[in-house]
KETOR-752640 format. One line per 3 residues: number of its first residue (from 1); their letters; for each residue x, y, z of C-alpha. Coordinates in nm, 4 decimals, padded with zeros to 6 digits. Example, Ala and Ser with C-alpha at 12.3 -4.5 7.8 and 13.67 -1.06 7.14 Angstrom:
<vexvexs>
1	as	01.2300:-00.4500:00.7800 ~ 01.3670:-00.1060:00.7140
</vexvexs>
This chain:
<vexvexs>
1	mag	01.3664:-00.4696:02.3931 ~ 01.2878:-00.1068:02.4543 ~ 01.6620:00.0399:02.5692
4	tad	01.6024:00.3880:02.6042 ~ 01.2198:00.3961:02.7459 ~ 01.3319:00.6712:03.0023
7	asv	01.3958:00.9129:02.6715 ~ 01.2643:01.2381:02.7086 ~ 01.1676:01.2162:02.3451
10	lpm	00.8733:00.9701:02.1720 ~ 01.0863:00.8447:01.8618 ~ 01.2341:00.5029:01.9316
13	qgv	01.6053:00.5647:02.0349 ~ 01.8833:00.3387:02.0603 ~ 01.7215:00.0419:02.0084
16	qra	01.8971:-00.2928:01.8952 ~ 01.8317:-00.3889:01.5694 ~ 01.8054:-00.7200:01.4141
19	srd	02.0626:-00.8304:01.1493 ~ 01.8176:-00.9042:00.8714 ~ 01.7212:-00.5960:00.6828
22	lgs	01.4779:-00.6637:00.4401 ~ 01.4629:-00.2869:00.2836 ~ 01.4951:00.0466:00.4289
25	gsv	01.0914:00.1436:00.4172 ~ 00.8660:00.1435:00.7081 ~ 00.6572:-00.1281:00.5470
28	sav	00.6953:-00.2704:00.1976 ~ 00.4689:-00.5757:00.0508 ~ 00.4198:-00.7252:-00.2922
31	glt	00.1219:-00.9198:-00.3889 ~ 00.0085:-00.9006:00.0235 ~ -00.2845:-01.1617:00.0356
34	kay	-00.5195:-01.2259:00.3274 ~ -00.7689:-01.5134:00.2784 ~ -01.0069:-01.6275:00.5182
37	pst	-01.1973:-01.9806:00.5755 ~ -01.5430:-01.9737:00.4472 ~ -01.8668:-01.9562:00.6840
40	rgs	-02.0842:-02.0798:00.4637 ~ -01.9747:-02.4289:00.4786 ~ -01.8034:-02.3841:00.1300
43	sda	-01.4401:-02.5326:00.0926 ~ -01.3831:-02.1537:-00.0905 ~ -01.1743:-01.9455:00.0839
46	vla	-01.2638:-01.5511:00.1416 ~ -01.0198:-01.3064:-00.0090 ~ -01.0004:-01.0167:00.2245
49	vrg	-00.7115:-00.8902:00.0954 ~ -00.6170:-00.9468:-00.3025 ~ -00.2642:-00.9386:-00.3975
52	idl	-00.2137:-00.5587:-00.2649 ~ 00.1403:-00.3923:-00.2791 ~ 00.2430:-00.1319:-00.0305
55	dip	00.5645:00.1164:-00.0027 ~ 00.5349:00.3169:00.2793 ~ 00.8717:00.5274:00.3689
58	rgc	01.0077:00.6066:00.7180 ~ 00.8686:00.8483:00.9121 ~ 00.5439:00.8946:00.6816
61	tyg	00.1821:00.9359:00.7548 ~ 00.0220:00.6812:00.5560 ~ -00.3790:00.6270:00.5028
64	ilg	-00.5381:00.2958:00.3876 ~ -00.8758:00.4330:00.3316 ~ -01.1887:00.2143:00.2363
67	sng	-01.5356:00.1178:00.3568 ~ -01.6302:-00.1054:00.5690 ~ -01.4855:-00.4442:00.4760
70	agk	-01.2511:-00.3266:00.2308 ~ -00.9717:-00.5409:00.3728 ~ -00.8064:-00.1956:00.5885
73	sst	-00.8022:-00.4063:00.9353 ~ -00.7029:-00.7444:00.7686 ~ -00.3786:-00.5605:00.6063
76	mrm	-00.3021:-00.3844:00.9628 ~ -00.3657:-00.6910:01.1472 ~ -00.0617:-00.8702:00.9083
79	iac	00.1712:-00.5721:00.9570 ~ 00.1099:-00.5957:01.3273 ~ 00.2189:-00.9321:01.3399
82	asp	-00.1369:-01.0267:01.4596 ~ -00.2364:-01.2653:01.1438 ~ -00.0080:-01.4371:00.8988
85	rtd	00.0138:-01.3370:00.5613 ~ -00.1884:-01.6261:00.3052 ~ 00.0258:-01.4875:00.0504
88	gtl	00.2793:-01.2524:-00.1056 ~ 00.5873:-01.0982:00.0471 ~ 00.5854:-00.8378:00.3684
91	svl	00.8729:-00.6332:00.5330 ~ 00.7902:-00.4156:00.8469 ~ 01.0489:-00.2321:00.9708
94	gld	01.3162:-00.4315:00.7479 ~ 01.2124:-00.7667:00.8644 ~ 01.0104:-01.0525:00.8347
97	prt	00.6718:-01.0685:01.0308 ~ 00.6784:-01.4299:00.9911 ~ 01.0449:-01.4888:01.1632
100	dga	01.0704:-01.1823:01.3262 ~ 00.7157:-01.1384:01.4758 ~ 00.8574:-01.0663:01.8595
103	air	01.1510:-00.8100:01.7232 ~ 00.8523:-00.6051:01.5449 ~ 00.6090:-00.5788:01.7714
106	arl	00.8923:-00.4457:02.0104 ~ 00.9428:-00.1459:01.7770 ~ 00.5495:-00.0846:01.6913
109	gvv	00.2827:00.1340:01.8820 ~ -00.0345:-00.0477:01.8229 ~ -00.3881:00.1661:01.8625
112	pqq	-00.6747:-00.0890:01.7862 ~ -00.9895:-00.0548:01.6506 ~ -01.1702:-00.0546:01.9720
115	dnl	-01.0257:00.0576:02.3363 ~ -00.8632:-00.2396:02.5117 ~ -00.7874:-00.0340:02.8308
118	dle	-00.8092:-00.1957:03.1625 ~ -01.1266:00.0267:03.2846 ~ -01.1128:-00.0475:03.6703
121	ltv	-00.7765:00.0913:03.7068 ~ -00.6134:00.4479:03.6893 ~ -00.4896:00.6164:03.3927
124	fen	-00.1435:00.6125:03.5133 ~ -00.1826:00.2630:03.6242 ~ -00.2612:00.1499:03.2737
127	lvi	00.0128:00.3484:03.1209 ~ 00.2799:00.1750:03.3739 ~ 00.1606:-00.1414:03.3671
130	yar	00.2164:-00.1476:02.9849 ~ 00.5167:-00.0530:02.9942 ~ 00.6345:-00.2922:03.2227
133	yfg	00.4923:-00.5527:02.9576 ~ 00.7859:-00.4322:02.7426 ~ 01.0575:-00.5091:02.9949
136	irk	01.1229:-00.1174:03.1028 ~ 01.2272:-00.0747:03.4729 ~ 00.9210:00.0402:03.7291
139	raa	01.1014:00.4004:03.7572 ~ 01.1774:00.4425:03.4051 ~ 00.8239:00.3289:03.3543
142	rdk	00.6660:00.5654:03.6123 ~ 00.8965:00.8468:03.4235 ~ 00.7470:00.7264:03.0666
145	ade	00.4087:00.7129:03.2440 ~ 00.4275:01.0779:03.3655 ~ 00.5497:01.2187:02.9974
148	lld	00.2828:01.0710:02.8710 ~ 00.0136:01.2329:03.0809 ~ 00.0960:01.5609:02.9618
151	fad	00.1016:01.4463:02.6255 ~ -00.2128:01.2873:02.6134 ~ -00.3619:01.5961:02.7979
154	lrs	-00.4908:01.3855:03.0842 ~ -00.2716:01.5278:03.3661 ~ -00.5672:01.6122:03.5834
157	kah	-00.7164:01.2455:03.5317 ~ -00.4232:01.0631:03.6326 ~ -00.5755:00.8851:03.9323
160	arv	-00.9506:00.8480:03.7843 ~ -01.0584:00.5289:03.7134 ~ -01.0431:00.4598:03.3131
163	dtl	-01.4225:00.4136:03.3131 ~ -01.5120:00.7547:03.4567 ~ -01.3217:00.9198:03.1210
166	sgg	-01.5364:00.9880:02.8182 ~ -01.4588:00.8596:02.4865 ~ -01.2203:01.0933:02.3498
169	mqr	-01.0059:01.0937:02.6864 ~ -00.9856:00.6995:02.6364 ~ -00.8711:00.7430:02.3267
172	rlt	-00.6250:00.9416:02.3996 ~ -00.5456:00.7998:02.6605 ~ -00.5143:00.4013:02.4324
175	iar	-00.2981:00.6263:02.1832 ~ -00.0993:00.7410:02.5120 ~ -00.0349:00.3611:02.5627
178	alv	00.0968:00.3049:02.2599 ~ 00.3754:00.4964:02.2992 ~ 00.5480:00.3560:02.6234
181	ndp	00.8255:00.2083:02.4356 ~ 00.8793:00.4780:02.1716 ~ 00.8199:00.3160:01.8854
184	elv	00.9295:00.3720:01.5535 ~ 00.5930:00.3169:01.4013 ~ 00.2419:00.3733:01.5246
187	lld	-00.0592:00.1494:01.3815 ~ -00.4248:00.3229:01.4351 ~ -00.7011:00.1186:01.3037
190	ept	-00.9845:00.3349:01.2454 ~ -00.8503:00.6086:01.5348 ~ -01.1689:00.8396:01.5469
193	tgl	-01.4243:00.5761:01.4791 ~ -01.7213:00.6939:01.7559 ~ -01.5803:00.9969:01.8632
196	dpq	-01.8083:01.3603:01.8503 ~ -01.6217:01.5865:01.6273 ~ -01.4823:01.7738:01.9219
199	srh	-01.2708:01.4774:02.0334 ~ -01.1873:01.3765:01.6522 ~ -01.0265:01.7365:01.6034
202	alw	-00.8648:01.6756:01.9567 ~ -00.7364:01.3679:01.8321 ~ -00.6192:01.4770:01.5322
205	dkl	-00.4563:01.7605:01.7026 ~ -00.2276:01.4995:01.8892 ~ -00.1247:01.2675:01.5916
208	gel	-00.0321:01.6066:01.4458 ~ 00.2100:01.6697:01.7246 ~ 00.3659:01.3144:01.6485
211	rgr	00.4012:01.3831:01.2896 ~ 00.5705:01.6916:01.3644 ~ 00.8217:01.4899:01.5674
214	gvg	00.9171:01.2226:01.2914 ~ 00.7098:00.9219:01.4407 ~ 00.5725:00.6962:01.1572
217	lll	00.1728:00.6658:01.1595 ~ -00.0064:00.3764:00.9585 ~ -00.3963:00.4667:00.9997
220	tth	-00.7044:00.2799:00.8437 ~ -01.0240:00.5193:00.8089 ~ -01.3645:00.5279:00.6472
223	ymd	-01.3564:00.9215:00.6981 ~ -01.2160:01.0882:00.3999 ~ -01.2006:01.3993:00.5500
226	eae	-00.9272:01.2677:00.8142 ~ -00.7148:01.1262:00.5811 ~ -00.7087:01.4427:00.3667
229	qlc	-00.5901:01.6083:00.6975 ~ -00.3439:01.3595:00.7635 ~ -00.1702:01.1611:00.5229
232	del	00.1186:01.2547:00.3217 ~ 00.0714:00.9356:00.1321 ~ -00.2469:00.6984:00.1201
235	vim	-00.4097:00.4182:-00.0641 ~ -00.7305:00.3531:-00.1166 ~ -00.8657:-00.0346:-00.0964
238	hag	-01.2325:-00.1563:-00.2286 ~ -01.3247:-00.5176:-00.2159 ~ -00.9725:-00.6026:-00.1100
241	rvv	-00.7745:-00.4385:-00.3537 ~ -00.5701:-00.1273:-00.3975 ~ -00.7660:00.1221:-00.6300
244	arg	-00.6143:00.4432:-00.6204 ~ -00.2283:00.5941:-00.4569 ~ -00.1055:00.8341:-00.4076
247	npr	-00.0951:01.2300:-00.2306 ~ -00.4182:01.3330:-00.1123 ~ -00.4148:01.6537:-00.3531
250	dli	-00.2550:01.4760:-00.5827 ~ -00.5524:01.1980:-00.6469 ~ -00.8447:01.4683:-00.6438
253	deh	-00.6588:01.6487:-00.9031 ~ -00.6181:01.3000:-01.1129 ~ -00.9526:01.2008:-01.0709
256	vtp	-01.2139:01.4696:-00.9827 ~ -01.2692:01.8220:-01.1108 ~ -01.1625:02.0916:-00.8795
259	evv	-01.4890:02.1428:-00.7817 ~ -01.8387:01.9813:-00.7354 ~ -02.2026:02.1108:-00.7193
262	efr	-02.4410:01.9519:-00.4956 ~ -02.7986:01.9693:-00.6614 ~ -03.1381:01.8714:-00.4764
265	fsa	-03.3942:01.8422:-00.7447 ~ -03.7716:01.8310:-00.6344 ~ -03.8452:01.4361:-00.7092
268	gar	-04.0760:01.6200:-01.0522 ~ -03.7423:01.7739:-01.1872 ~ -03.4539:01.5361:-01.0622
271	grg	-03.4740:01.3345:-01.4204 ~ -03.4737:01.6143:-01.6535 ~ -03.1940:01.7709:-01.4193
274	etv	-02.9941:01.4911:-01.4763 ~ -03.0223:01.4897:-01.8325 ~ -02.9408:01.8440:-01.8761
277	lqd	-02.6446:01.7985:-01.6734 ~ -02.4699:01.4754:-01.8981 ~ -02.5975:01.6917:-02.1952
280	lgh	-02.3448:01.9462:-02.0671 ~ -02.0648:01.6949:-02.0450 ~ -02.0507:01.6891:-01.6690
283	rvq	-01.9612:01.3803:-01.4804 ~ -02.2555:01.2766:-01.2795 ~ -02.2910:01.0781:-00.9393
286	vlh	-02.6321:01.0151:-00.8470 ~ -02.7160:00.9788:-00.4730 ~ -03.0220:00.8865:-00.2849
289	drt	-03.0617:01.2548:-00.1706 ~ -02.8966:01.4697:-00.4208 ~ -02.7201:01.4753:-00.7401
292	lay	-02.3249:01.5687:-00.7865 ~ -02.2173:01.7118:-01.0897 ~ -01.8204:01.7988:-01.1320
295	asd	-01.6939:02.0998:-01.2834 ~ -01.4355:02.3212:-01.3332 ~ -01.6439:02.6194:-01.2488
298	gda	-01.8940:02.4965:-01.0117 ~ -02.1066:02.8700:-01.0508 ~ -02.0569:02.8706:-01.4284
301	lva	-02.2435:02.5159:-01.4394 ~ -02.4990:02.6184:-01.1739 ~ -02.5690:02.9233:-01.4652
304	svr	-02.6181:02.6915:-01.7485 ~ -02.8576:02.4524:-01.5520 ~ -03.0722:02.7723:-01.4396
307	rag	-03.0502:02.8373:-01.8753 ~ -03.1959:02.5292:-01.9532 ~ -03.4941:02.5995:-01.7506
310	vga	-03.4208:02.3538:-01.4731 ~ -03.4825:02.4438:-01.0894 ~ -03.3167:02.3184:-00.7817
313	dsv	-03.4747:02.3012:-00.4168 ~ -03.0774:02.3614:-00.3495 ~ -02.7490:02.4522:-00.5125
316	fvr	-02.4025:02.3802:-00.2583 ~ -02.0825:02.4619:-00.4965 ~ -01.7805:02.3071:-00.3098
319	rat	-01.4187:02.2227:-00.3695 ~ -01.3698:01.8236:-00.4376 ~ -01.2452:01.5893:-00.1583
322	led	-01.1408:01.2670:-00.1233 ~ -01.4508:01.1617:-00.0797 ~ -01.5393:01.2452:-00.4603
325	vyl	-01.2700:01.0498:-00.5481 ~ -01.4088:00.7617:-00.3733 ~ -01.7438:00.7784:-00.5294
328	qit	-01.5800:00.8294:-00.8413 ~ -01.3542:00.5176:-00.8290 ~ -01.5745:00.2548:-00.6486
331	grg	-01.9414:00.3850:-00.7237 ~ -02.0101:00.3360:-00.4085 ~ -02.0937:00.5494:-00.0581
334	ise	-01.8388:00.5143:00.1635 ~ -02.0434:00.4054:00.4231 ~ -02.1532:00.0908:00.2572
</vexvexs>
C-alpha cells in the first residue's frame, strides 16, 4: 500500500493509483447526506449532514467550521471511509469510498478528535507499530519513526511511555503517527481541542510545516481563530448545512464590516445604548455580557455614541474576525 515508506519527505510518492479516477480534487461531494436512526424510538431519521457540496483542491489546507453538532465530524467520518454516506456523491482522492475504501485509507492520514495512542508503549514504539499496519517493513518503519520524532519535536521523549507525556506532546505524536504512510491528505478532527494556548500555537506551527511541504490538510474546528490562521479555504456548517464558503479574508469582507466595537453597558444603560446604535444605522449583535456593533470606522462610532449621551463601562475596537462572520450568519455563539 505505501510503497515508499522510507522516503525522506513526508508527501506520498510512488504509490500505485487505482484505475478509476473520479476527479482531480482531493475531495469532491455533491448533495452529501448522513442520517442516523432516531434515539427516541421514532421512525424518523436524524439528519446530521443535509446535502452539502464540497470541492477541495489537492494540496490545500481546507477547514470545516461550526459549533458542536453542526455536522463536522459526521462529514469527516464519511471522507475518512469510516462511515457510509446516506445519499449524494463523494469522491476522495479520485475514488469512491463505497467501493475503494481500503485504497483511500492507504493514502490518508487520520488524526481523530480524541487521541487513541497506546499509552503503555513508548513514543517510538507507537510510531513503529502503526507503520507496520501499513505493511511497511520493520527497518523502513524504524527509519520513518526516527524521522517523525524530529518533526514532532519528540526526540528527547522517544523512549518515554506515552502516558507520561503532556496533552500537547500526545497530540503532536498523534499527528506524527498519521504521517507514517506519507499520506496525500491528512484529516484532522478538532486537532487542538483541550490544549492550552501554548500547545495550540506549537501545533499550528507543525501544521504550517506540513502545509509548506505540500501535504493536503482537511481540518474541522470550532475555533474560528484557528481556521483564520491555518486555512486557505473553508466552509462554515450550521445544523448540517453549509451556510458560507470561501477564503477566510473574503468571508470577513463579504459578511461583516472591517471593524467591530464591543460595548459593555451597565444594566441601566444597555437598552438605550443598543437603541442608539441601531438608530445610527449599525448592525448590532447582542450577547449575554456585551453588545457588538459593526462599523467601517470603530472610533467614529464610539464618538457618535458618546455624543448621544450614552456611556459604557468599557469599549473595545478591533478588526472583524471569522467568529463575527459565524455570529452574523447563524445568530448563535460558536459554543452553543
